[in-house]
TORMAR-452081 format. One record per residue (C-alpha): residue in three letters; y, z, x. Coordinates in steps of 0.25 Angstrom, whole numbers, plus 5000, padded with zeros to 4 digits. Example, Ala and Ser with C-alpha at 12.3 -4.5 7.8 and 13.67 -1.06 7.14 Angstrom:
ALA498250315049
SER499650295055
END
This chain:
MET500050015001
ILE500950035011
VAL500749915019
ALA500949835008
VAL502049895004
ILE502749875019
ILE502349735017
ILE503049695005
LEU504149755011
SER504149675023
ALA504049565015
LEU505349585007
ALA506149595020
LEU505449475028
ALA505949415014
LEU507249455014
PHE507349435030
PHE506949285026
LEU507749255015
LYS508849195023
LYS507949115034
SER506949055025
LYS507049105010
ILE505349025005
THR504849095019
ALA505349225015
ILE504849205001
ALA503449165006
PHE503249265017
SER503849385005
VAL502749324996
VAL501649345006
LEU501949475010
LEU501849514995
VAL500749464993
ILE499949545005
GLY500749654998
ILE500049644985
VAL498849624989
PHE498849764998
ILE499549804985
LYS498449774977
GLU497349814989
GLY498049954990
GLN497849964975
ASP496349934974
LEU495950014987
ASN496850134979
GLN496050124966
GLU494550104973
GLN494850214981
GLN495250314966
SER494150234959
GLN493350274971
ASN493850444970
LYS493550444956
VAL492150404958
ALA491950504969
SER492650624960
GLN491650574947
SER490550564956
LYS490850714962
SER491050734948
GLU489550714942
LYS488850764955
SER489850884951
ASP489250874937
ASN487650844941
SER487750984951
ASN488251074938
ASN487251014930
ASP486051024939
LYS486551174941
SER486651194925
SER485251124925
ASP484451214936
LYS485151324930
THR484551304915
ASP483051264922
ASN483151404930
GLN483551474917
GLU482451394909
ASN481451444920
ASN481851574919
LYS481751594904
SER480351514906
THR479751614915
LYS480651744908
SER479751684895
SER478551664902
ASN478751814908
GLN478751874896
ALA477851794886
ASN476751854898
SER477251994896
THR477551974884
LYS475851924882
THR475352034892
TYR476152144883
THR475352084871
SER474052084878
ASN473952214882
ASN474352274869
ASN473152194863
LEU472252284871
VAL472852404865
GLY471852474855
LEU470752384861
LYS470052464870
SER469652584860
LYS469152464850
TYR468252414862
LEU468052554866
ALA467152564852
GLN466652444852
LEU465852464866
ASP465452594863
GLU465052544850
LEU464152434857
THR463452514867
VAL462852614856
GLN462552474851
THR461652424865
ASP461252564867
GLU460452574855
ARG459952434856
GLN459152474869
GLN458552604862
ILE457752524854
ASP456252564856
ASP454852504853
ILE455352364855
PRO454752254862
TRP455352244878
ILE455952104875
GLU456752154863
VAL457252264873
ARG457752144882
ARG458352064869
ILE459152194865
ALA459752224880
ALA460052054881
GLU460952084868
SER461552204871
TYR462152154883
GLN462652024876
MET463452144866
TRP463952214878
ASP464252054884
ASP464952004872
LYS465752134872
LEU466152124885
ASN466651964882
GLU467552014870
ILE468152114878
TYR468452024891
GLY469051914880
VAL469952024873
LEU470552074887
LYS470651894891
GLN471451884880
GLU472452014881
LEU472452044897
PRO473651984905
ALA473151844914
ASP473351924926
GLU472352044921
MET471451944916
ALA471151874927
ALA470952024934
LEU470052044923
LYS469351914925
GLN468851934940
GLU468452074936
GLU467452024925
ILE466951914935
GLN466652024946
TRP465952104934
ILE465251994929
ASN464551974944
GLU464252124946
ARG463452124932
ASP462751994935
SER462352064948
ALA461952184943
VAL461052094934
LYS460552034944
GLN459952154950
VAL459252224938
GLU458452084938
ILE458152094954
GLN457852254953
ASN457052234940
GLY456352104944
PRO455551984935
GLY455152024922
THR455552084909
PHE456452214912
ALA457452144920
PRO458152074907
TYR458352194900
GLU458952264912
MET459652144914
SER460252164902
MET460652294902
THR461352294916
LYS462152184909
LEU462352264896
SER462852404904
MET463752324914
THR464352224903
ARG464552364894
ASP465252424906
ARG466152314908
CYS466552314893
TYR467052454893
GLU467752444906
LEU468552314901
VAL469052394888
ASN469452524897
SER470152454906
TYR470852334898
PHE470952394883
LYS471952494881
END
């Protein structure tokens, strides 16, 4: 812009200087300089507009980045809040489940102890029957054991439904260990009695005795 102004002023000065000598030459030279000045002015204006446009675009881009950053932070904050709510709800649900389960076991101890006592009387009476064939004695022993095994499965099923997951997992491992001990004891009885008709009876009675003890143990340990 400054250069263009200087050129225009120079053109006017030269035009005045040459006006006295050669009017046509002065006018032509002045026109050329004016054209050049106008071109420079136009380019300067275009350059200025382009610079303003770039500044505007840069400003908009910066504003958009700032908005996106704020949106991302807001989104992250919202996600964290949702996750916290979900975790809190899950913990509350687990706590409620544990509380409810423990409540469901309240009052069952006396009920199941009474059932176990009644079953003890029944199985003992069945074993005291006289004057029956030996094969019938073995059958009664096997049936009596089955009654206790059914009751043990019933108790275990109640605990499976009511105990918290961590306690149930521990009980499951304990139950597996008990089954191995029972089977080992029965196998030892079989070895001691050898082949014959007496071994099956003793094996049934061993399983009955251990299963009955296990029923009482579970009721006394877990029921309230």
